[in-house]
C-alpha positions as CSV (number, residue, x, y, z in Angstrom):
1,M,104.3,30.0,51.3
2,M,100.8,29.5,52.3
3,A,98.4,28.1,49.7
4,A,95.8,30.6,48.6
5,A,92.5,30.0,50.2
6,S,89.8,29.2,47.7
7,T,86.1,29.6,48.4
8,V,83.7,26.9,47.1
9,F,80.1,27.9,46.6
10,I,77.6,25.1,46.8
11,A,74.4,25.9,44.9
12,P,71.2,25.3,46.9
13,P,69.1,22.4,45.7
14,V,66.6,23.3,43.1
15,E,63.0,22.2,43.8
16,R,61.5,20.6,40.7
17,E,58.0,21.8,39.9
18,K,55.4,19.1,40.3
19,P,53.9,18.0,37.1
20,T,50.5,19.3,36.3
21,G,47.6,17.2,35.2
22,A,48.3,17.9,31.5
23,A,52.0,17.0,32.0
24,R,51.0,13.7,33.7
25,G,48.7,13.1,30.7
26,R,51.7,13.6,28.3
27,W,53.8,11.2,30.4
28,F,51.2,8.4,30.2
29,G,50.4,9.1,26.5
30,L,47.1,10.8,27.3
31,R,45.8,14.1,26.0
32,R,43.7,16.3,28.2
33,G,40.5,17.4,26.5
34,P,39.8,21.1,25.9
35,L,36.6,20.9,28.0
36,P,36.7,20.2,31.7
37,G,34.9,17.1,33.0
38,F,35.7,14.9,30.1
39,G,36.5,11.9,32.3
40,L,33.2,12.2,34.1
41,T,31.1,12.6,30.9
42,F,33.0,9.8,29.1
43,G,32.4,7.5,32.1
44,L,28.7,8.3,32.2
45,T,28.5,7.7,28.4
46,L,30.0,4.3,28.7
47,L,27.8,3.5,31.7
48,W,24.7,4.5,29.9
49,L,25.8,2.6,26.7
50,G,26.5,-0.5,28.7
51,L,23.1,-0.4,30.5
52,I,21.0,0.4,27.5
53,V,22.8,-1.5,24.7
54,L,25.6,-3.8,25.8
55,L,23.9,-5.4,28.8
56,P,20.8,-6.4,26.9
57,L,22.8,-7.7,24.0
58,A,25.0,-9.7,26.4
59,A,21.8,-11.2,28.0
60,L,20.5,-12.1,24.5
61,A,23.8,-13.7,23.6
62,L,23.9,-15.8,26.8
63,R,20.3,-16.9,27.2
64,P,20.1,-19.4,24.3
65,W,23.0,-21.5,25.5
66,T,20.9,-22.8,28.4
67,L,19.7,-25.2,25.7
68,G,23.2,-26.4,25.1
69,I,25.1,-26.2,21.9
70,E,23.1,-29.0,20.4
71,G,19.8,-27.5,21.5
72,V,20.7,-24.1,20.0
73,F,21.6,-25.6,16.6
74,R,18.6,-27.8,16.6
75,S,16.4,-24.8,17.4
76,L,17.9,-22.7,14.6
77,S,17.9,-25.5,12.0
78,E,14.2,-26.0,12.0
79,P,12.8,-25.4,8.5
80,R,10.3,-22.8,9.9
81,V,13.1,-20.8,11.5
82,L,15.3,-20.9,8.4
83,A,12.4,-19.8,6.2
84,A,11.6,-16.9,8.5
85,L,15.2,-15.7,8.6
86,R,15.6,-16.0,4.9
87,L,12.4,-14.1,4.2
88,S,13.3,-11.3,6.6
89,F,16.8,-10.7,5.4
90,V,16.3,-11.2,1.7
91,S,13.2,-9.0,1.7
92,A,15.0,-6.3,3.7
93,L,17.9,-6.3,1.3
94,L,15.7,-6.2,-1.8
95,A,13.5,-3.4,-0.3
96,A,16.5,-1.3,0.6
97,A,18.0,-1.9,-2.9
98,L,14.7,-0.8,-4.6
99,N,14.5,2.2,-2.3
100,V,17.9,3.5,-3.5
101,P,16.8,4.7,-7.0
102,L,13.4,5.8,-5.7
103,G,14.9,7.7,-2.8
104,L,17.5,9.3,-5.1
105,L,14.7,10.4,-7.5
106,L,12.6,11.8,-4.7
107,A,15.5,13.7,-3.2
108,W,16.5,15.1,-6.6
109,V,13.0,16.4,-7.1
110,L,12.8,18.0,-3.7
111,V,16.2,19.7,-4.0
112,R,16.3,20.7,-7.7
113,E,12.7,21.4,-8.6
114,R,10.3,24.0,-7.5
115,F,6.6,23.2,-7.8
116,P,3.3,23.7,-5.9
117,G,3.0,21.3,-3.0
118,R,6.8,20.7,-2.7
119,R,6.8,21.4,1.0
120,L,3.8,19.2,1.6
121,L,5.6,16.4,-0.3
122,D,8.8,17.1,1.8
123,A,6.8,16.7,5.0
124,A,5.1,13.5,3.8
125,V,8.5,11.9,3.4
126,D,8.9,11.9,7.2
127,L,5.5,10.2,7.8
128,P,7.0,6.7,8.3
129,F,9.1,8.2,11.1
130,A,6.2,9.6,13.0
131,L,3.4,7.2,12.1
132,P,2.9,4.3,14.5
133,T,3.9,1.1,12.8
134,A,0.5,-0.6,13.5
135,V,-1.3,2.3,11.8
136,A,1.0,2.0,8.8
137,G,0.3,-1.7,8.6
138,L,-3.4,-1.2,8.7
139,A,-3.3,1.5,6.0
140,L,-1.1,-0.7,3.7
141,T,-3.4,-3.7,4.3
142,A,-6.5,-1.6,3.4
143,L,-4.8,-0.3,0.3
144,Y,-3.3,-3.6,-1.0
145,A,-6.0,-6.0,0.2
146,P,-7.8,-7.9,-2.6
147,N,-10.7,-5.5,-2.3
148,G,-8.5,-2.4,-1.7
149,W,-8.0,0.6,-4.0
150,L,-4.8,-0.8,-5.4
151,G,-5.2,-4.5,-4.4
152,A,-8.4,-5.0,-6.5
153,P,-6.9,-3.9,-9.8
154,L,-3.8,-5.9,-9.1
155,A,-5.8,-9.0,-8.1
156,A,-7.7,-8.6,-11.4
157,L,-4.4,-8.9,-13.2
158,G,-3.5,-12.0,-11.2
159,W,-1.1,-10.3,-8.7
160,Q,-2.0,-10.5,-5.0
161,V,0.1,-8.2,-2.8
162,A,-1.4,-8.5,0.6
163,Y,-0.9,-11.6,2.7
164,T,2.1,-12.6,0.5
165,P,5.8,-11.9,0.6
166,W,5.1,-9.1,-1.8
167,G,3.2,-7.3,1.0
168,I,6.2,-7.7,3.3
169,G,8.4,-6.0,0.7
170,I,6.0,-3.2,0.3
171,A,5.9,-2.6,4.0
172,M,9.7,-2.7,4.3
173,M,10.0,-0.2,1.4
174,F,7.5,2.1,3.1
175,V,9.5,2.3,6.4
176,G,12.9,2.5,4.7
177,L,12.4,5.1,2.0
178,P,12.8,8.2,4.2
179,F,16.3,7.0,5.2
180,I,17.5,7.1,1.6
181,V,15.9,10.5,0.9
182,R,17.2,12.2,4.1
183,S,20.7,10.8,3.6
184,V,21.0,12.0,0.0
185,E,19.2,15.3,0.3
186,P,21.8,17.4,2.2
187,V,24.6,16.1,0.0
188,L,22.7,16.9,-3.2
189,R,21.9,20.3,-1.8
190,D,25.5,21.1,-1.2
191,F,26.7,19.6,-4.5
192,P,28.1,22.4,-6.7
193,R,26.2,22.7,-10.0
194,D,29.4,24.1,-11.5
195,A,30.7,20.5,-11.9
196,E,27.6,19.6,-14.0
197,E,28.1,22.7,-16.1
198,V,31.7,21.9,-16.7
199,A,30.8,18.4,-17.7
200,A,28.3,19.8,-20.2
201,T,30.8,22.2,-21.7
202,L,33.1,19.3,-22.2
203,G,30.5,17.5,-24.3
204,A,29.1,15.1,-21.7
205,T,25.5,14.1,-22.0
206,A,23.0,14.3,-19.2
207,A,23.3,10.6,-18.6
208,Q,27.2,10.7,-18.6
209,T,27.1,13.7,-16.2
210,M,24.8,11.8,-13.8
211,W,26.8,8.6,-14.0
212,R,30.3,10.0,-13.9
213,V,30.0,13.3,-12.0
214,V,26.9,13.3,-9.7
215,L,26.6,9.6,-8.6
216,P,30.2,9.3,-7.5
217,A,29.7,12.2,-5.1
218,L,26.4,10.7,-3.8
219,R,27.7,7.2,-3.5
220,P,28.6,7.4,0.3
221,A,25.3,9.0,1.1
222,L,23.4,6.3,-0.9
223,L,25.3,3.5,0.9
224,A,24.6,5.2,4.3
225,G,20.9,5.4,3.4
226,F,20.8,1.8,2.2
227,T,22.4,0.6,5.4
228,M,19.9,2.5,7.6
229,A,17.0,1.4,5.4
230,F,18.1,-2.3,5.7
231,A,18.6,-2.1,9.4
232,R,15.1,-0.5,9.8
233,A,13.4,-3.1,7.6
234,V,15.0,-6.3,8.9
235,G,13.7,-5.6,12.4
236,E,10.3,-4.2,11.4
237,Y,7.3,-5.8,13.1
238,G,4.2,-3.6,13.5
239,S,3.7,-2.6,9.8
240,I,4.3,-6.1,8.5
241,I,2.2,-8.5,10.5
242,F,-1.0,-7.0,9.2
243,I,-0.2,-7.2,5.5
244,A,2.0,-10.4,5.6
245,G,-0.6,-13.0,6.3
246,N,1.8,-14.7,8.8
247,R,1.7,-18.1,7.1
248,P,4.5,-20.4,8.3
249,M,7.1,-21.1,5.6
250,V,5.5,-18.6,3.3
251,S,5.0,-15.1,4.8
252,E,6.2,-15.4,8.4
253,I,9.0,-13.0,9.4
254,A,11.6,-13.7,12.1
255,P,10.4,-11.1,14.5
256,L,7.0,-12.6,14.5
257,L,8.5,-16.1,15.1
258,I,10.3,-14.6,18.2
259,V,6.9,-13.3,19.5
260,I,5.3,-16.7,18.9
261,R,8.0,-18.4,20.9
262,L,7.7,-15.9,23.7
263,E,4.0,-16.6,23.9
264,Q,4.8,-20.3,24.2
265,F,7.2,-19.5,27.1
266,D,10.1,-20.7,25.0
267,Y,12.4,-17.9,26.1
268,A,15.6,-19.7,25.2
269,G,14.3,-20.6,21.7
270,A,13.2,-17.0,21.1
271,S,16.6,-15.8,22.2
272,A,18.2,-18.2,19.8
273,V,16.3,-16.7,16.9
274,G,17.1,-13.2,18.2
275,L,20.8,-14.1,18.5
276,A,20.8,-15.4,14.9
277,M,19.3,-12.2,13.7
278,L,21.8,-10.2,15.7
279,V,24.8,-12.0,14.2
280,L,23.5,-11.9,10.6
281,A,22.5,-8.2,10.9
282,F,25.9,-7.3,12.4
283,A,27.8,-9.1,9.7
284,I,25.8,-7.4,6.9
285,L,26.1,-4.0,8.5
286,L,29.8,-4.5,9.0
287,A,30.3,-5.3,5.4
288,L,28.2,-2.3,4.3
289,N,30.2,-0.1,6.7
290,L,33.5,-1.3,5.1
291,L,32.1,-0.8,1.7
292,Q,30.9,2.7,2.6
293,R,34.4,3.7,3.9
294,R,36.0,2.4,0.7
295,A,33.5,4.4,-1.4
296,G,34.1,7.5,0.7
């Protein structure tokens, strides 16, 4: 008997579809953005950030070390430098802290109250943003000088503001107050008043409602405003030098000391003071950012 012939069919090879860009992105753990050109725009953003921010900061961080490690520490350990750094950072922290209740009160009035001139007051809050710092310094000096409108009565009481650390604090509060107001104002505007009414129906007093209901909701905005006010004040120069008096060891701020060293062609010494300000400011801002995240 002859074996039955059997036919064997061989399937043709199947061509696999080449992976698309999105599939390649999934293989490498990347996700393609919804908008085209993300890679190009992201690269340009990094390039611009590097040229404008990172490259100057890198130059600032490298320039002082031409003095050597011993030279950098000797430059920063001078009593005049330590006094200027202490005055700048302590004054900026105190000014930002004092601006918190003042900014909260001003934002509350602008949001919750209706009175003639409210829009004018609202526009005046932004004046430190638009006003040149030198003009602000001249105005504050004329106001708080010993013969000024406010300086003369205060001098009669034995309190001199201009040409003292008090004047530095006043100038820092002037430039930092708008940050508190503009940070709190939108949060307070969106805050539901029903929560305050519920607290009142439960027997809470106005102070208890403010402390336990309103302030917890405003705490992240207050911390954000405090951070921006501190950052603005610690690097302020133009509005301070006119009212400070610029006396070494008394009313000389760190930015002014940097300018003085630049005028003396001590570029490495000026960069050393700038690097110290950069490190201290970054550490404080990092701590405030972590505190703000915890509060949020």
